[in-house]
VOPAGU-2260 file (C-alpha; in pm, 1 decimal, decimal comma):
REM VOPAGU-2260
SITE   aa  ch    i         X         Y         Z
SITE  UNK   A    0  -11431,0  -12633,7   -2486,3
SITE  UNK   A    1  -11319,8  -12593,1   -2137,0
SITE  UNK   A    2  -11530,4  -12720,0   -1868,0
SITE  UNK   A    3  -11455,2  -12587,1   -1517,4
SITE  UNK   A    4  -11389,1  -12879,2   -1194,9
SITE  UNK   A    5  -11339,7  -12639,1    -985,0
SITE  UNK   A    6  -11371,3  -12224,6    -974,1
SITE  UNK   A    7  -11195,5  -12082,3    -700,7
SITE  UNK   A    8  -11290,1  -11839,8    -496,7
SITE  UNK   A    9  -11403,4  -11570,0    -793,8
SITE  UNK   A   10  -11267,6  -11613,7   -1165,2
SITE  UNK   A   11  -11397,3  -11425,0   -1395,7
SITE  UNK   A   12  -11393,4  -11343,1   -1734,8
SITE  UNK   A   13  -11209,1  -11062,4   -1824,6
SITE  UNK   A   14  -11097,6  -10844,9   -2163,2
SITE  UNK   A   15  -10943,5  -10525,4   -2162,7
SITE  UNK   A   16  -11294,7  -10375,3   -2010,9
SITE  UNK   A   17  -11573,4  -10146,4   -2147,3
SITE  UNK   A   18  -11480,0   -9823,2   -2225,8
SITE  UNK   A   19  -11736,4   -9515,1   -2235,8
SITE  UNK   A   20  -11970,8   -9599,0   -1984,2
SITE  UNK   A   21  -11849,6   -9455,6   -1640,2
SITE  UNK   A   22  -12126,2   -9186,9   -1737,3
SITE  UNK   A   23  -12391,5   -9423,9   -1673,0
SITE  UNK   A   24  -12264,9   -9590,0   -1351,7
SITE  UNK   A   25  -12072,3   -9881,9   -1555,1
SITE  UNK   A   26  -11675,1   -9884,4   -1458,2
SITE  UNK   A   27  -11453,9  -10055,4   -1727,2
SITE  UNK   A   28  -11370,8  -10333,9   -1575,8
SITE  UNK   A   29  -11124,9  -10598,2   -1757,1
SITE  UNK   A   30  -10786,5  -10640,9   -1577,5
SITE  UNK   A   31  -10690,6  -10543,6   -1241,9
SITE  UNK   A   32  -10292,8  -10640,3   -1377,0
SITE  UNK   A   33  -10333,6  -10514,0   -1715,8
SITE  UNK   A   34   -9958,4  -10583,7   -1771,5
SITE  UNK   A   35  -10015,1  -10961,5   -1678,3
SITE  UNK   A   36  -10332,8  -10969,6   -1897,5
SITE  UNK   A   37  -10200,1  -10841,3   -2206,7
SITE  UNK   A   38   -9891,8  -11088,4   -2174,7
SITE  UNK   A   39  -10061,4  -11398,9   -2099,6
SITE  UNK   A   40  -10263,8  -11339,1   -2454,2
SITE  UNK   A   41   -9927,2  -11203,6   -2650,3
SITE  UNK   A   42   -9751,9  -11577,5   -2488,8
SITE  UNK   A   43  -10070,6  -11784,1   -2699,0
SITE  UNK   A   44  -10036,9  -11481,2   -3006,2
SITE  UNK   A   45  -10407,7  -11316,6   -2935,7
SITE  UNK   A   46  -10432,0  -11007,1   -2966,5
SITE  UNK   A   47  -10442,4  -10814,6   -2624,5
SITE  UNK   A   48  -10828,1  -10756,2   -2584,8
SITE  UNK   A   49  -10909,9  -11136,9   -2658,2
SITE  UNK   A   50  -11092,5  -11241,1   -2329,9
SITE  UNK   A   51  -10907,8  -11435,9   -2080,7
SITE  UNK   A   52  -10951,9  -11574,3   -1705,5
SITE  UNK   A   53  -10887,8  -11351,8   -1439,1
SITE  UNK   A   54  -10843,0  -11592,3   -1109,6
SITE  UNK   A   55  -10814,0  -11455,1    -740,0
SITE  UNK   A   56  -10589,7  -11628,1    -464,0
SITE  UNK   A   57  -10667,0  -11978,3    -587,7
SITE  UNK   A   58  -10715,8  -12040,3    -973,5
SITE  UNK   A   59  -10956,6  -12296,0   -1113,8
SITE  UNK   A   60  -10919,8  -12639,1   -1215,7
SITE  UNK   A   61  -11021,3  -12708,5   -1558,3
SITE  UNK   A   62  -11051,9  -13006,6   -1839,3
SITE  UNK   A   63  -10974,7  -12886,6   -2172,1
SITE  UNK   A   64  -11140,7  -13086,7   -2525,6
SITE  UNK   A   65  -10889,6  -13041,8   -2772,9
SITE  UNK   A   66  -10541,6  -12986,7   -2822,7
SITE  UNK   A   67  -10456,9  -12598,0   -2796,3
SITE  UNK   A   68  -10214,2  -12322,5   -2557,1
SITE  UNK   A   69  -10276,2  -12129,7   -2297,2
SITE  UNK   A   70  -10058,2  -11910,2   -2077,7
SITE  UNK   A   71  -10110,1  -11861,4   -1714,8
SITE  UNK   A   72   -9930,8  -11499,8   -1572,0
SITE  UNK   A   73  -10017,5  -11230,7   -1292,9
SITE  UNK   A   74   -9960,9  -11395,7    -907,5
SITE  UNK   A   75   -9758,9  -11670,0    -843,8
SITE  UNK   A   76   -9960,7  -11947,8    -906,4
SITE  UNK   A   77   -9826,1  -12278,0    -946,2
SITE  UNK   A   78   -9994,0  -12444,8   -1222,8
SITE  UNK   A   79  -10001,0  -12775,0   -1312,8
SITE  UNK   A   80  -10091,1  -13019,7   -1619,6
SITE  UNK   A   81  -10224,2  -13363,4   -1513,6
SITE  UNK   A   82  -10060,6  -13325,3   -1193,1
SITE  UNK   A   83   -9734,8  -13237,3   -1348,1
SITE  UNK   A   84   -9615,8  -12910,9   -1321,7
SITE  UNK   A   85   -9586,0  -12654,4   -1580,5
SITE  UNK   A   86   -9414,0  -12332,0   -1659,4
SITE  UNK   A   87   -9606,0  -11987,4   -1569,5
SITE  UNK   A   88   -9531,0  -11694,5   -1741,4
SITE  UNK   A   89   -9468,5  -11919,6   -2085,5
SITE  UNK   A   90   -9711,6  -12128,2   -2344,3
SITE  UNK   A   91   -9852,0  -12447,2   -2226,8
SITE  UNK   A   92  -10009,9  -12708,6   -2497,1
SITE  UNK   A   93  -10261,6  -12915,7   -2305,2
SITE  UNK   A   94  -10376,3  -13215,2   -2548,8
SITE  UNK   A   95  -10795,7  -13330,7   -2553,0
SITE  UNK   A   96  -10876,6  -13456,3   -2186,0
SITE  UNK   A   97  -10595,3  -13288,2   -2019,7
SITE  UNK   A   98  -10668,9  -13142,8   -1672,5
SITE  UNK   A   99  -10502,5  -12768,5   -1595,4
SITE  UNK   A  100  -10511,7  -12622,2   -1239,6
SITE  UNK   A  101  -10375,9  -12293,2   -1072,2
SITE  UNK   A  102  -10292,0  -12352,9    -699,6
SITE  UNK   A  103  -10329,0  -12116,7    -437,5
SITE  UNK   A  104  -10115,6  -11743,8    -487,8
SITE  UNK   A  105   -9811,9  -11786,6    -331,0
SITE  UNK   A  106   -9746,7  -11413,5    -407,2
SITE  UNK   A  107   -9967,3  -11218,1    -578,6
SITE  UNK   A  108  -10335,1  -11218,7    -618,5
SITE  UNK   A  109  -10474,1  -11228,8    -933,2
SITE  UNK   A  110  -10300,4  -11455,9   -1180,4
SITE  UNK   A  111  -10461,8  -11512,5   -1558,4
SITE  UNK   A  112  -10503,8  -11728,3   -1808,9
SITE  UNK   A  113  -10517,2  -11707,0   -2200,0
SITE  UNK   A  114  -10661,2  -11924,0   -2447,4
SITE  UNK   A  115  -10534,9  -11923,4   -2822,7
SITE  UNK   A  116  -10837,7  -11745,5   -2994,7
SITE  UNK   A  117  -10945,3  -11584,7   -2688,5
SITE  UNK   A  118  -11308,1  -11649,2   -2478,5
SITE  UNK   A  119  -11559,4  -11681,8   -2670,2
SITE  UNK   A  120  -11908,8  -11512,8   -2464,1
SITE  UNK   A  121  -12094,5  -11260,1   -2556,8
SITE  UNK   A  122  -12011,3  -10845,1   -2599,4
SITE  UNK   A  123  -12204,3  -10643,3   -2387,0
SITE  UNK   A  124  -12178,3  -10274,8   -2431,2
SITE  UNK   A  125  -11862,1  -10373,8   -2662,6
SITE  UNK   A  126  -11713,8  -10578,9   -2424,1
SITE  UNK   A  127  -11714,7  -10957,9   -2280,2
SITE  UNK   A  128  -11545,3  -10852,8   -1986,6
SITE  UNK   A  129  -11758,8  -10935,9   -1654,4
SITE  UNK   A  130  -11911,6  -10656,8   -1466,3
SITE  UNK   A  131  -12062,7  -10880,4   -1131,4
SITE  UNK   A  132  -12204,1  -10603,3    -951,6
SITE  UNK   A  133  -12415,1  -10532,7   -1294,3
SITE  UNK   A  134  -12470,3  -10893,1   -1348,2
SITE  UNK   A  135  -12340,0  -10810,4   -1748,6
SITE  UNK   A  136  -12023,2  -10967,0   -1942,2
SITE  UNK   A  137  -11854,0  -11293,1   -1923,0
SITE  UNK   A  138  -12066,7  -11552,8   -1795,9
SITE  UNK   A  139  -12411,9  -11445,9   -1740,6
SITE  UNK   A  140  -12271,7  -11162,8   -1526,4
SITE  UNK   A  141  -12108,8  -11368,6   -1275,7
SITE  UNK   A  142  -11804,9  -11560,2   -1121,4
SITE  UNK   A  143  -11766,8  -11882,5   -1237,6
SITE  UNK   A  144  -11850,8  -12214,3   -1090,7
SITE  UNK   A  145  -11803,1  -12589,5   -1095,2
SITE  UNK   A  146  -11938,7  -12752,8   -1413,1
SITE  UNK   A  147  -11943,7  -12446,6   -1611,7
SITE  UNK   A  148  -11837,4  -12464,0   -2023,5
SITE  UNK   A  149  -11666,5  -12209,2   -2160,2
SITE  UNK   A  150  -11567,0  -12229,5   -2591,0
SITE  UNK   A  151  -11308,5  -12068,0   -2717,1
SITE  UNK   A  152  -11249,0  -11914,8   -3027,4
SITE  UNK   A  153  -11111,7  -12069,5   -3319,0
SITE  UNK   A  154  -10723,3  -11987,7   -3392,9
SITE  UNK   A  155  -10417,1  -12111,4   -3593,9
SITE  UNK   A  156  -10117,7  -12278,4   -3501,3
SITE  UNK   A  157   -9916,0  -12077,7   -3198,6
SITE  UNK   A  158   -9507,1  -12049,5   -3192,2
SITE  UNK   A  159   -9409,7  -12104,0   -2821,5
SITE  UNK   A  160   -9315,1  -11822,6   -2627,3
SITE  UNK   A  161   -9162,6  -11698,6   -2363,5
SITE  UNK   A  162   -9130,3  -11431,1   -2114,7
SITE  UNK   A  163   -8775,0  -11267,2   -2044,2
SITE  UNK   A  164   -8682,2  -11344,7   -1652,2
SITE  UNK   A  165   -8679,9  -10974,6   -1638,9
SITE  UNK   A  166   -8993,8  -10893,8   -1744,5
SITE  UNK   A  167   -9200,1  -11085,7   -1539,3
SITE  UNK   A  168   -9270,6  -10873,1   -1213,9
SITE  UNK   A  169   -9187,5  -10986,7    -854,4
SITE  UNK   A  170   -9481,5  -10979,5    -610,8
SITE  UNK   A  171   -9275,1  -11023,1    -309,1
SITE  UNK   A  172   -9176,7  -10715,8    -324,3
SITE  UNK   A  173   -9234,5  -10404,0    -142,8
SITE  UNK   A  174   -9186,2  -10100,7    -347,9
SITE  UNK   A  175   -9268,3   -9707,4    -306,8
SITE  UNK   A  176   -9593,2   -9586,4    -505,6
SITE  UNK   A  177   -9594,4   -9196,6    -648,0
SITE  UNK   A  178   -9875,6   -9022,0    -552,8
SITE  UNK   A  179   -9982,7   -8710,1    -719,2
SITE  UNK   A  180  -10203,4   -8518,9    -471,6
SITE  UNK   A  181  -10573,4   -8509,0    -545,4
SITE  UNK   A  182  -10825,1   -8171,3    -598,9
SITE  UNK   A  183  -10951,6   -8191,3    -249,3
SITE  UNK   A  184  -10548,9   -8252,0     -62,3
SITE  UNK   A  185  -10654,2   -7893,5     150,0
SITE  UNK   A  186  -10925,3   -8106,6     301,7
SITE  UNK   A  187  -10640,5   -8305,3     485,4
SITE  UNK   A  188  -10414,4   -8161,0     749,5
SITE  UNK   A  189  -10059,7   -8199,6     686,7
SITE  UNK   A  190  -10008,9   -8445,3     931,5
SITE  UNK   A  191  -10241,1   -8701,7     710,4
SITE  UNK   A  192  -10063,7   -8572,4     364,6
SITE  UNK   A  193   -9745,1   -8641,1     544,8
SITE  UNK   A  194   -9897,4   -9023,7     675,4
SITE  UNK   A  195  -10040,2   -9128,7     325,2
SITE  UNK   A  196   -9690,8   -8989,7     138,7
SITE  UNK   A  197   -9453,0   -9137,3     380,3
SITE  UNK   A  198   -9602,6   -9403,2     538,9
SITE  UNK   A  199   -9609,0   -9807,6     469,8
SITE  UNK   A  200   -9949,0   -9938,0     417,3
SITE  UNK   A  201  -10134,0  -10312,3     432,3
SITE  UNK   A  202  -10405,2  -10400,3     188,8
SITE  UNK   A  203  -10709,7  -10592,1     327,0
SITE  UNK   A  204  -10862,0  -10884,8     258,7
SITE  UNK   A  205  -11201,8  -10661,4     218,7
SITE  UNK   A  206  -11011,4  -10581,4     -71,8
SITE  UNK   A  207  -11252,1  -10638,5    -413,7
SITE  UNK   A  208  -11226,5  -10568,7    -790,3
SITE  UNK   A  209  -11392,6  -10211,0    -695,0
SITE  UNK   A  210  -11096,2  -10091,7    -436,5
SITE  UNK   A  211  -10825,6  -10208,1    -224,3
SITE  UNK   A  212  -10867,1  -10135,7      56,4
SITE  UNK   A  213  -10529,9   -9987,4     303,9
SITE  UNK   A  214  -10443,8  -10050,8     657,9
SITE  UNK   A  215  -10187,2   -9784,6     840,1
SITE  UNK   A  216  -10114,9   -9489,9     985,2
SITE  UNK   A  217  -10482,0   -9278,8    1007,7
SITE  UNK   A  218  -10501,9   -8941,9     727,1
SITE  UNK   A  219  -10664,5   -8718,7     890,4
SITE  UNK   A  220  -10947,2   -8472,9     790,6
SITE  UNK   A  221  -10910,4   -8084,6     864,7
SITE  UNK   A  222  -11231,3   -8013,9     827,3
SITE  UNK   A  223  -11481,9   -8345,3     859,2
SITE  UNK   A  224  -11483,8   -8565,3     594,9
SITE  UNK   A  225  -11781,5   -8469,7     378,9
SITE  UNK   A  226  -11639,9   -8366,1      89,5
SITE  UNK   A  227  -11830,8   -8247,6    -255,4
SITE  UNK   A  228  -11742,0   -8590,5    -486,7
SITE  UNK   A  229  -11503,5   -8574,9    -857,7
SITE  UNK   A  230  -11507,7   -8801,3   -1118,1
SITE  UNK   A  231  -11316,4   -9108,8   -1055,6
SITE  UNK   A  232  -10994,6   -9272,0   -1233,7
SITE  UNK   A  233  -10868,0   -9565,5   -1198,6
SITE  UNK   A  234  -10600,6   -9549,8    -933,1
SITE  UNK   A  235  -10782,9   -9245,7    -746,0
SITE  UNK   A  236  -10688,3   -9258,3    -342,4
SITE  UNK   A  237  -11023,9   -9227,1    -163,1
SITE  UNK   A  238  -11042,4   -9140,4     216,3
SITE  UNK   A  239  -11329,9   -9215,3     444,0
SITE  UNK   A  240  -11394,9   -9105,9     727,5
SITE  UNK   A  241  -11172,2   -9393,0     925,7
SITE  UNK   A  242  -10895,7   -9204,3     780,1
SITE  UNK   A  243  -10796,0   -9565,8     621,2
SITE  UNK   A  244  -10734,0   -9526,1     236,0
SITE  UNK   A  245  -10936,8   -9714,7     -78,3
SITE  UNK   A  246  -10710,8   -9736,7    -423,3
SITE  UNK   A  247  -11019,6   -9762,6    -617,1
SITE  UNK   A  248  -10971,0   -9983,8    -886,5
SITE  UNK   A  249  -11135,9  -10150,4   -1232,5
SITE  UNK   A  250  -11453,7  -10210,6   -1071,7
SITE  UNK   A  251  -11496,4   -9855,6    -912,1
SITE  UNK   A  252  -11806,6   -9576,1    -890,4
SITE  UNK   A  253  -11828,8   -9322,9   -1085,2
SITE  UNK   A  254  -11795,6   -9047,1    -806,9
SITE  UNK   A  255  -11639,6   -8936,5    -518,1
SITE  UNK   A  256  -11398,3   -8696,1    -249,1
SITE  UNK   A  257  -11019,5   -8789,7    -371,1
SITE  UNK   A  258  -10712,7   -8716,9    -203,5
SITE  UNK   A  259  -10447,3   -8865,1    -449,2
SITE  UNK   A  260  -10417,8   -9043,3    -748,2
SITE  UNK   A  261  -10185,4   -9299,6    -785,6
SITE  UNK   A  262   -9864,3   -9212,5   -1075,4
SITE  UNK   A  263   -9678,7   -9427,0   -1288,6
SITE  UNK   A  264   -9348,6   -9490,1   -1158,3
């Protein structure tokens, strides 16, 4: 059992997501940083799809009632066990009664806490992921609160592991992102397209799991911003009337007007 002593601003239970439901308007949810999520599970010997915690900006403080294994990955949130610093991107073995805390992120936004065996919450439409807007999955379809208790599934002995330093992303770095222009790129001026492709953009605090709102040069529409919607894939870039792009994420809507798609590096 894990007891939440402080939850942080938004800590939810996630697994790899709820597939096959977008036709009904239900997004996949799951982790925003899939790589960090999967590595956390592998560090404690879980399947990639095991349910774990996703923490936003500030992590939770929780108490464990039995010896086990955890791993913290993702955003650079300092980790302590009973006030003593603990490693990130590595297996940690708290004992019964230990208190684990994730502090404010020094870089990045979302961190992940995996528990050996995975978290035992009900599966809804084939997934344990929390979709807060739809109030489904996770713990009662909501973010965690102080006093919540979560059970873990049984697991065997866990061999200590540590991620190779070269595999750990640098969440402080600024790197270009490859884009593929979308089916409605003709609805934007050439100057607007150049702004999207060549200019820096800043992620705004108004971002959430539905979309990352960006601020930068205005992406100019050629014939107004009322555009026929298409189906939305993860990483689609939508441009509303103010010309500021939104990168659509795991809790995205099912349709929208698309300027571009994020491409893999």
